[in-house]
MARFI-994512 format. One record per atom (N, C-alpha, C, O, CB): residue number from 1; residue in three letters; x negated, y, z. Coordinates in steps of 0.2 Angstrom, whole numbers. Glycine has a CB too. Example, Ala and Ser with C-alpha at 12.3 -4.5 7.8 and 13.67 -1.06 7.14 Angstrom:
residues 2
REC 1 ALA -66 -28 39
REC 1 ALA -62 -22 39
REC 1 ALA -66 -16 39
REC 1 ALA -71 -17 42
REC 1 ALA -57 -22 45
REC 2 SER -64 -11 35
REC 2 SER -68 -5 36
REC 2 SER -64 0 39
REC 2 SER -67 6 40
REC 2 SER -70 -3 29
***
This chain:
residues 72
REC 1 MET -4 -5 0
REC 1 MET 0 0 -1
REC 1 MET -5 6 0
REC 1 MET -11 5 1
REC 1 MET 4 0 4
REC 2 ASP -1 12 -3
REC 2 ASP -5 18 -4
REC 2 ASP -3 23 4
REC 2 ASP -5 29 4
REC 2 ASP -3 23 -12
REC 3 ALA 0 21 8
REC 3 ALA 2 25 15
REC 3 ALA -4 23 20
REC 3 ALA -7 18 21
REC 3 ALA 10 22 18
REC 4 ALA -4 29 23
REC 4 ALA -9 29 26
REC 4 ALA -8 24 35
REC 4 ALA -2 23 38
REC 4 ALA -10 38 27
REC 5 ASP -13 22 36
REC 5 ASP -13 17 42
REC 5 ASP -7 19 47
REC 5 ASP -2 16 49
REC 5 ASP -20 18 46
REC 6 PHE -8 27 50
REC 6 PHE -4 29 56
REC 6 PHE 4 27 53
REC 6 PHE 9 26 56
REC 6 PHE -5 38 59
REC 7 VAL 5 28 46
REC 7 VAL 12 28 43
REC 7 VAL 16 21 44
REC 7 VAL 22 20 45
REC 7 VAL 11 31 35
REC 8 ILE 11 16 43
REC 8 ILE 11 9 42
REC 8 ILE 12 8 51
REC 8 ILE 17 4 54
REC 8 ILE 2 5 37
REC 9 ASP 8 11 55
REC 9 ASP 8 8 61
REC 9 ASP 15 11 64
REC 9 ASP 19 7 67
REC 9 ASP 1 9 67
REC 10 ASN 17 18 62
REC 10 ASN 22 22 66
REC 10 ASN 30 17 64
REC 10 ASN 34 14 68
REC 10 ASN 23 32 64
REC 11 LEU 30 15 57
REC 11 LEU 36 11 54
REC 11 LEU 35 6 58
REC 11 LEU 40 6 62
REC 11 LEU 36 10 47
REC 12 THR 31 2 59
REC 12 THR 30 -5 61
REC 12 THR 34 -5 69
REC 12 THR 38 -9 70
REC 12 THR 22 -6 62
REC 13 SER 32 2 73
REC 13 SER 33 3 79
REC 13 SER 41 4 80
REC 13 SER 44 1 84
REC 13 SER 29 9 82
REC 14 GLU 42 7 75
REC 14 GLU 49 8 76
REC 14 GLU 53 3 74
REC 14 GLU 59 4 76
REC 14 GLU 51 13 73
REC 15 VAL 52 -2 70
REC 15 VAL 55 -8 68
REC 15 VAL 54 -14 75
REC 15 VAL 58 -18 75
REC 15 VAL 51 -11 60
REC 16 THR 50 -14 80
REC 16 THR 49 -17 82
REC 16 THR 54 -13 89
REC 16 THR 57 -16 93
REC 16 THR 42 -18 81
REC 17 ALA 54 -9 90
REC 17 ALA 58 -5 94
REC 17 ALA 68 -7 92
REC 17 ALA 72 -9 96
REC 17 ALA 57 4 92
REC 18 TYR 68 -6 86
REC 18 TYR 75 -7 84
REC 18 TYR 77 -15 86
REC 18 TYR 82 -17 89
REC 18 TYR 76 -6 77
REC 19 GLU 72 -18 84
REC 19 GLU 73 -28 87
REC 19 GLU 74 -27 93
REC 19 GLU 80 -28 94
REC 19 GLU 66 -35 87
REC 20 GLU 70 -25 98
REC 20 GLU 70 -26 104
REC 20 GLU 76 -22 108
REC 20 GLU 77 -24 114
REC 20 GLU 64 -25 106
REC 21 ILE 80 -17 105
REC 21 ILE 86 -15 107
REC 21 ILE 92 -20 105
REC 21 ILE 97 -22 108
REC 21 ILE 87 -9 105
REC 22 ALA 89 -21 97
REC 22 ALA 95 -26 95
REC 22 ALA 96 -33 100
REC 22 ALA 101 -36 102
REC 22 ALA 92 -30 86
REC 23 GLU 91 -35 101
REC 23 GLU 91 -41 108
REC 23 GLU 94 -41 114
REC 23 GLU 98 -45 116
REC 23 GLU 83 -41 111
REC 24 LYS 92 -33 116
REC 24 LYS 96 -33 122
REC 24 LYS 102 -31 123
REC 24 LYS 104 -31 129
REC 24 LYS 94 -30 124
REC 25 MET 106 -30 115
REC 25 MET 113 -28 116
REC 25 MET 115 -36 114
REC 25 MET 119 -39 118
REC 25 MET 116 -20 109
REC 26 GLN 113 -39 111
REC 26 GLN 115 -48 110
REC 26 GLN 115 -50 118
REC 26 GLN 119 -51 122
REC 26 GLN 108 -54 105
REC 27 ASP 109 -49 120
REC 27 ASP 110 -53 128
REC 27 ASP 115 -49 133
REC 27 ASP 118 -53 137
REC 27 ASP 101 -53 134
REC 28 GLN 116 -42 132
REC 28 GLN 123 -39 136
REC 28 GLN 128 -43 134
REC 28 GLN 132 -46 138
REC 28 GLN 125 -31 136
REC 29 LEU 130 -43 126
REC 29 LEU 137 -46 124
REC 29 LEU 137 -54 126
REC 29 LEU 142 -57 127
REC 29 LEU 136 -45 115
REC 30 ALA 132 -57 127
REC 30 ALA 133 -65 128
REC 30 ALA 133 -66 136
REC 30 ALA 135 -72 138
REC 30 ALA 127 -69 124
REC 31 ALA 132 -60 140
REC 31 ALA 132 -60 146
REC 31 ALA 140 -58 148
REC 31 ALA 142 -60 154
REC 31 ALA 128 -54 149
REC 32 LEU 143 -56 145
REC 32 LEU 150 -52 144
REC 32 LEU 155 -59 145
REC 32 LEU 155 -64 141
REC 32 LEU 150 -47 135
REC 33 PRO 160 -59 149
REC 33 PRO 166 -65 152
REC 33 PRO 170 -63 143
REC 33 PRO 172 -58 140
REC 33 PRO 173 -62 162
REC 34 ALA 170 -69 140
REC 34 ALA 174 -72 135
REC 34 ALA 180 -66 133
REC 34 ALA 180 -63 127
REC 34 ALA 178 -81 138
REC 35 ASP 183 -64 137
REC 35 ASP 190 -58 136
REC 35 ASP 186 -53 134
REC 35 ASP 186 -52 128
REC 35 ASP 195 -56 142
REC 36 GLU 182 -49 138
REC 36 GLU 179 -44 137
REC 36 GLU 175 -45 129
REC 36 GLU 177 -42 124
REC 36 GLU 175 -41 144
REC 37 ARG 172 -49 129
REC 37 ARG 168 -48 123
REC 37 ARG 175 -49 116
REC 37 ARG 175 -45 111
REC 37 ARG 162 -55 123
REC 38 ALA 178 -53 118
REC 38 ALA 182 -54 111
REC 38 ALA 187 -45 110
REC 38 ALA 189 -44 105
REC 38 ALA 188 -62 111
REC 39 GLU 187 -42 116
REC 39 GLU 190 -36 116
REC 39 GLU 187 -30 114
REC 39 GLU 190 -25 111
REC 39 GLU 192 -36 122
REC 40 LEU 180 -32 114
REC 40 LEU 174 -28 110
REC 40 LEU 173 -29 103
REC 40 LEU 170 -25 99
REC 40 LEU 168 -29 114
REC 41 GLU 175 -36 101
REC 41 GLU 173 -39 95
REC 41 GLU 179 -34 92
REC 41 GLU 178 -30 88
REC 41 GLU 172 -48 93
REC 42 ASP 187 -36 94
REC 42 ASP 192 -32 90
REC 42 ASP 190 -26 88
REC 42 ASP 191 -23 83
REC 42 ASP 198 -33 93
REC 43 ALA 189 -22 94
REC 43 ALA 187 -13 93
REC 43 ALA 183 -13 89
REC 43 ALA 183 -8 85
REC 43 ALA 184 -8 100
REC 44 ALA 177 -18 87
REC 44 ALA 172 -16 82
REC 44 ALA 176 -16 75
REC 44 ALA 175 -12 71
REC 44 ALA 166 -20 82
REC 45 VAL 179 -23 76
REC 45 VAL 183 -23 70
REC 45 VAL 186 -18 65
REC 45 VAL 185 -16 59
REC 45 VAL 188 -26 72
REC 46 MET 191 -16 71
REC 46 MET 195 -10 70
REC 46 MET 191 -3 67
REC 46 MET 192 1 62
REC 46 MET 197 -8 77
REC 47 LEU 185 -2 71
REC 47 LEU 180 4 68
REC 47 LEU 178 4 62
REC 47 LEU 178 9 59
REC 47 LEU 174 5 72
REC 48 ARG 177 -5 60
REC 48 ARG 173 -5 55
REC 48 ARG 178 -4 49
REC 48 ARG 177 -2 43
REC 48 ARG 169 -12 56
REC 49 ARG 184 -5 51
REC 49 ARG 190 -5 45
REC 49 ARG 189 2 43
REC 49 ARG 187 5 38
REC 49 ARG 198 -8 47
REC 50 PHE 192 7 50
REC 50 PHE 192 13 48
REC 50 PHE 188 17 45
REC 50 PHE 189 22 41
REC 50 PHE 194 15 53
REC 51 ARG 183 15 48
REC 51 ARG 175 19 43
REC 51 ARG 175 17 37
REC 51 ARG 172 21 33
REC 51 ARG 166 18 45
REC 52 ALA 178 11 34
REC 52 ALA 178 8 27
REC 52 ALA 183 12 24
REC 52 ALA 182 15 19
REC 52 ALA 179 0 26
REC 53 GLY 188 13 27
REC 53 GLY 194 15 22
REC 53 GLY 192 23 20
REC 53 GLY 190 27 24
REC 53 GLY 202 15 27
REC 54 GLY 194 24 13
REC 54 GLY 193 30 9
REC 54 GLY 198 36 10
REC 54 GLY 196 41 9
REC 54 GLY 194 28 2
REC 55 ASP 203 34 12
REC 55 ASP 207 40 15
REC 55 ASP 209 43 20
REC 55 ASP 214 45 23
REC 55 ASP 212 40 13
REC 56 ARG 204 43 21
REC 56 ARG 202 49 29
REC 56 ARG 203 55 27
REC 56 ARG 201 56 21
REC 56 ARG 193 49 32
REC 57 VAL 207 59 31
REC 57 VAL 207 66 30
REC 57 VAL 202 68 32
REC 57 VAL 200 65 37
REC 57 VAL 212 69 33
REC 58 LEU 197 73 28
REC 58 LEU 193 78 32
REC 58 LEU 194 84 35
REC 58 LEU 197 88 32
REC 58 LEU 189 80 29
REC 59 LEU 191 85 40
REC 59 LEU 192 92 43
REC 59 LEU 190 98 39
REC 59 LEU 184 97 36
REC 59 LEU 189 93 51
REC 60 PRO 193 103 37
REC 60 PRO 190 108 34
REC 60 PRO 187 111 36
REC 60 PRO 188 113 41
REC 60 PRO 191 113 31
REC 61 VAL 180 112 33
REC 61 VAL 175 115 35
REC 61 VAL 172 122 32
REC 61 VAL 170 122 26
REC 61 VAL 170 111 34
REC 62 THR 171 128 35
REC 62 THR 168 135 33
REC 62 THR 161 133 33
REC 62 THR 158 130 38
REC 62 THR 169 141 37
REC 63 VAL 157 134 26
REC 63 VAL 151 134 28
REC 63 VAL 148 142 26
REC 63 VAL 148 146 21
REC 63 VAL 148 128 23
REC 64 ILE 145 145 32
REC 64 ILE 142 152 32
REC 64 ILE 135 151 30
REC 64 ILE 132 148 33
REC 64 ILE 143 157 39
REC 65 ASN 133 154 25
REC 65 ASN 125 156 25
REC 65 ASN 123 164 26
REC 65 ASN 123 169 22
REC 65 ASN 122 153 18
REC 66 ARG 121 162 33
REC 66 ARG 120 167 37
REC 66 ARG 114 171 35
REC 66 ARG 112 175 39
REC 66 ARG 120 163 44
REC 67 GLN 111 171 30
REC 67 GLN 103 174 26
REC 67 GLN 109 180 21
REC 67 GLN 108 186 20
REC 67 GLN 95 165 19
REC 68 GLU 114 177 19
REC 68 GLU 118 181 13
REC 68 GLU 122 187 16
REC 68 GLU 123 193 13
REC 68 GLU 123 175 8
REC 69 GLU 124 183 22
REC 69 GLU 128 188 27
REC 69 GLU 124 196 29
REC 69 GLU 126 201 29
REC 69 GLU 130 183 34
REC 70 ASN 117 194 32
REC 70 ASN 113 198 34
REC 70 ASN 111 203 30
REC 70 ASN 112 209 31
REC 70 ASN 109 195 36
REC 71 GLN 109 200 22
REC 71 GLN 110 204 17
REC 71 GLN 113 209 14
REC 71 GLN 111 213 10
REC 71 GLN 109 203 16
REC 72 ARG 119 208 16
REC 72 ARG 126 214 15
REC 72 ARG 125 221 18
REC 72 ARG 129 225 18
REC 72 ARG 134 210 20
***
């Protein structure tokens, strides 16, 4: 690769950190009682469905360019 060593080391550290977090989360899920785990999994399914839906209403957002405003 043509990337500097520190870049590769940093990315490797980030991947390792994410793997450790994922492992902790899996351990915590496994430790939950079955009914709580099922509730959490149901909520995750609903959240994924909501996020995947394309017919979400977006909030009206006005973008103000402060630099243009100050030049007037």
